[in-house]
N, C-alpha and C positions, 0 to 999 in steps of 0.2 A: 294175493289175496291175504286180508287182514283179519290174522286167527286170535279172537280175543279169550273162550271158551280156556280156564286153566290159570291166566295170567295172570301173578300178583305180585308185582313189584314189591320190595322190601321197601323197608322206614330209609329216611335220610342219610342215615350216620353206616346204613352195612356197606360192606365192599365192594368194593368192585375189581374185577381181574381186570388188568387191563396187558393184550397180547401184546409184542413190540411193541413196548415202553425203551428201550434200548435205539431204537431206530430213529429214521432220521426226524419224522414228526416228533416219534414219543421224545426224543430229548428236549425237545422245545416246550413240551407241557409239560413235563414231568416239574421241573419247579417251580410252575403255579402252582402246581398241586403241593406239593414237598411245603410251602413257602405258609400254604394254609390249613397243613394237617389234612387234606382232604384222605376219606377211607377210601384209599385205592391200594392194591395188591401189583405189584411191579414184577410183569414177568422179562427174562433173561434165560438164556440160551450158554452165553459165555460160563467160562471156568471162575471168575472173582464178578461181582457184581458189581454194579456200575454207579450205584449208590450207596453212601455210608449209614443211611438211616432210613425209615419208612417200614412199610412192610412189605419185602420181595418175595421172588419165586423162581429160584431153578425151575427150569420147566420145559422141555422139548417138547410140541404136541405131535409131532411126526409119532413120537413114542406112545402113544397112548396118556390117559388120563389121569394114571398113578401117581405122581406128583402132584396133580391136581385135587386129587381126591384124597392123600395122605395131607394136604393142608387145610380143607376142609371141614377134615374128622377131626382134624387139632383145634383148631383153632374157629372159627363161625362159616356159614353157608354166605353166599354173595349174592347180591341182587342183582347185577348183570354183569356179563361182559364185553369189554371195549374190545376190537381186533383190530389194533393201525398195523400189527404185521402183515407183511406184503412183498412184493417183487415191482419194481420201477424198473425202465429201460434203462437207466444207470447203474445199475447194479450189475446187469451184464448176466443175469438169470432168464431162464425159460419163465416168461411171462405165466405162461399159465400153470403156474406153483401158485398162484391167486387161489386159484377154485380149490385147490389140494388142501393147502391152511385152512382156508376157509373154514372145510368141510372139517379137519381134523379137528379145529377148534369148536365147533358147534356141534360135533358130534362127544366133546370133553363136555361142553358145557351141560348140558341133556343128561348126563351122568353124575352131576353133582348135585343136577337139581337148581340151575340158572335159568327164573324164567323170563329173561332176555339179553339178547345176543345185538349189538352196533356194529355193524362190520364198515371198515372204511372201503370203500370204493372210488369213482372218479368222475368228475364234472365229463373229461376224456370221451364220457359212454356217448354223450350227444352228437360228437361232431361241431360243423360250425356253420350248417346251411339253413341257419334262421338268421333274422336281422331286429328280432328283440329277445330279451332274455327267456332262455329256455325252461319249462316247469318241467315238472316232474309227470305231466299227462302226456307231453314230446315224447314221440317215437325215436328211441339212438339208434344214429346213423355213427357209430365212432369212423373216425380218418384216421388211426393208426392200431398198431396190432395190440398195443396197451390197453387202449380203448376198448378193444375186440376185447382182450382177455379179460379185463374186469367186467363186462357185460356177461359172460359163460358165468364166470364167477355169483354176480348178481342171481343167475336163472337158477344155479345152483343151493344159493343159498336162500329161496322163495320154495324149493325143493324141500331142503331139510327143515322150513319152518316147520311147528309142531303145537297141538294148543297146550302144552307145556313148556314149550318155547317162542316167544315171539321175536323175531329179527328184521330188523331195520337196516338196509344199504345206506350208507350214508355218501350222497355223490357230494363232494366234498370238492372245493374249488381250489384258491391257492391259498398255500398257507405261507403265510408272508416267514421268511426264512430257510424254508422249507423248499422253494419258488427258484427259478434258474436264475433268475435277477439278486435277491438278497440274500441269496449263498453266497453270491461273489464277494460278501464282506469279509474285509481281511484278507483276505485270496488273490483279490487279480493283484496285486503290488500296484505297477505306474498303470496299468491296463484299464481303460475307462472300458465300461459297457455301452454295448450298442444298442438304442434303443429306437422302432421304427417311427416317427414323425410324420404326418399323413399334413393334408394342403390343407389343414384348418389349424393348422398348427398341434393339434391333440395327438397324444400318444396311447396305443393299445390298453382301449377300456376291460376289465377283468375281476371276474367275482374273486377278492380277496378275505382274508380272515387273519386274526392276532393269536399269536398261541396261547396268549392267555385268554381270550374269549374264547377260540375254541375249547380250552379247558373245560370252561364253567358250561360251555355249552354242551357236553358230553358228559359230563357229570349230572345235569339238570336230565338231558335226554333217559340218565341213567334211571335215576329216579321218580321221576314223571308219572304219577297216576293214571292220565288219559293214555290210551290206548295209540299205539305208534302205527305209521304206514309204513308200509313195508321199504318204501324208495323215500325220500327225502333231501334235497338240493341242501346243503352248507354252504353258508360264506356270509359275508355282513350283508346288513341288509342293502348297502350302496352300494355301486361299481366303483374301484376305483382307478385313474390313470397309470401308468408302468411309470413314467415320469413324475407323477410326483412322489409315487412312493418311491423313487431314486431318491430324488432331493429330498426328503424326510429322513432319509436314513444315510444323508449327507454323502452317498455315492453321485458321482460327478459324470456324468454320463453325454454318448454322443449319438447325436439323433442324426440317422437313416432315413433320408427323406422317400417315402412311400406312400404315390400316386393313387395304386389301388386302395379302397378303403375298405372293399368288402370282410378284410379282417380285422377292422377298427374295433368292433363291440362283439365279445363272443362272452357271455354273461345268464348268471343263473336267477331265477325268479326264487328268491329264497322266503317270501312271504307264509308257504306255510311252517317253517320253521320259527319264524322268530312271533308267527300265532300263540306257538306252544310254550313261548319262553317265561309268558306273563311276570312281565318288567324286568326281566336278564336286560342290562346295558346293552343299547344295540350301538356296537361302537364301527363304523366307518369309516375314521378318520389317517390317515397314512401316519400323521406324526404319534398315533397313540401306537397302531403298528409297530411302529418302530422300537415306540419305547419299549412294548412290551417284548420285541427279537431281543433288547438291549437287555431285558431281562432274564431272559432262558439263558443269554451266553452269559452273565455275569455271576447265575445263581448255580449253573451246576458246575 
């Protein structure tokens, strides 16, 4: 249910707390925020900050909200918390920890009167049962344990939403550079990635978003005065073919004939997101996504 009462997002210059800024996706977004001096507070858990500038906070949400409360009392109240922290299959950790992490973060957000939280979920909650783009109204039918774990997390986020804390779960598609394809740049040596190629010559069509675009979208959602829905699909307006994306990034790839076209198109309808952006650049070009990824890697 969309909660309206009591939620008052702060000014555009108010700090946004980013939990999981040192994770796989966070490391791609931080250079874009830092290059524009965006008002973000970057959370990390290690002994040494991964960044040399900007606002940083050493804090483990599992330990409670004390460190966050001290920062807020010494500096300023925050307008939003973006929760990028989570567990993926590649981490080898328990996927159910996604719910625990979200609960700890949202509890801490309420304790310091943060009025809005954006929690990273995944398009994996939908599954692959439709031959058209998935919209937020479509029933989730996850096909793997990761999608199931993220769906459980979403239900906990819905339970924790309150009049003083608006919570939106972001069903994010593929983030260029954090996906299985482009994450191979510079790591695969002479080995060429294999991409399915269908009878019409096309490759898998997927919803992607560049790290620079995602960084801008998240800040816009953090500060937008419109009331946000509890679920939002996140991706570029137009899906891209994985073969075209690989070529734009300079990856030589090997086609793998795929006569079964059932999984050729698994995409998101992101119309609701872009209707909220009010003039934000709508970048769906594979070359621009590659450029944004190159900037992330060069600036980091």
